[in-house]
C-alpha positions in Angstrom: -52.4 16.0 34.5 -55.6 17.5 35.8 -58.5 18.0 33.4 -58.9 21.6 34.6 -55.5 22.7 35.9 -55.0 26.4 36.4 -52.4 28.9 37.7 -55.1 30.4 39.9 -58.3 28.7 40.9 -61.2 29.7 43.1 -64.2 27.7 44.3 -66.0 30.6 46.1 -66.8 34.1 44.8 -65.8 35.7 48.2 -62.1 34.8 47.6 -60.4 38.0 46.6 -58.0 37.8 43.6 -56.0 41.0 43.3 -52.7 41.9 41.5 -51.8 38.4 40.4 -49.8 37.4 37.3 -50.0 34.2 35.3 -47.8 33.5 32.3 -47.9 30.4 30.0 -49.6 27.1 30.7 -51.5 24.2 29.3 -55.1 25.0 30.4 -56.3 28.0 32.4 -54.7 31.1 33.8 -57.6 32.0 36.1 -60.3 29.4 36.7 -63.3 30.4 38.7 -65.5 27.3 39.1 -68.3 27.6 41.6 -70.1 24.5 42.8 -73.9 24.7 43.6 -73.3 24.0 47.3 -70.5 23.7 49.8 -68.5 20.5 49.3 -66.6 18.2 51.6 -66.9 16.5 55.0 -67.5 19.7 56.9 -69.7 21.4 54.3 -72.5 23.7 55.4 -75.8 23.4 53.4 -76.5 27.1 53.7 -73.4 28.1 51.7 -74.1 28.3 47.9 -71.2 29.7 45.9 -73.1 29.8 42.6 -75.6 32.2 44.1 -73.4 35.1 45.4 -71.7 37.9 43.5 -68.0 38.0 42.8 -66.4 40.0 45.7 -63.1 41.1 44.1 -61.2 40.3 40.9 -59.0 43.2 40.0 -55.6 44.1 38.5 -54.8 40.6 37.4 -52.7 39.8 34.2 -52.6 36.6 32.2 -51.1 35.6 28.9 -50.0 32.6 26.7 -52.4 29.9 28.0 -53.5 27.1 25.7 -57.3 27.0 26.5 -58.4 30.2 28.3 -56.7 33.0 30.2 -59.9 33.6 32.2 -62.8 31.1 32.6 -65.9 31.3 34.9 -68.2 28.4 35.5 -71.6 28.8 37.1 -71.9 32.3 38.6 -75.2 33.9 38.9 -75.5 36.4 41.7 -79.0 36.2 43.3 -80.9 38.0 46.0 -81.2 34.7 47.9 -78.0 32.7 47.2 -79.4 29.1 47.8 -82.5 29.5 45.6 -82.9 28.7 42.0 -81.8 31.1 39.2 -85.5 32.0 38.7 -85.7 34.3 41.7 
């Protein structure tokens, strides 16, 4: 079992989550976990998911999850996405 399994998961704030339903589970209904930079073999250093604002999360329903129905890790919209949170 994953340490952070979720019915719906997103790693970038520009993913649009609209009109979804999640019912019952062991960990999370919606898990929005944004890394500080783009990850993977084809990652681009100018993409910083933690620094942009959430584009769309609307009309979603979740219930009966063990840990959290909705969890957000590391989101702090900034004027310049790839700078520190102090700007």
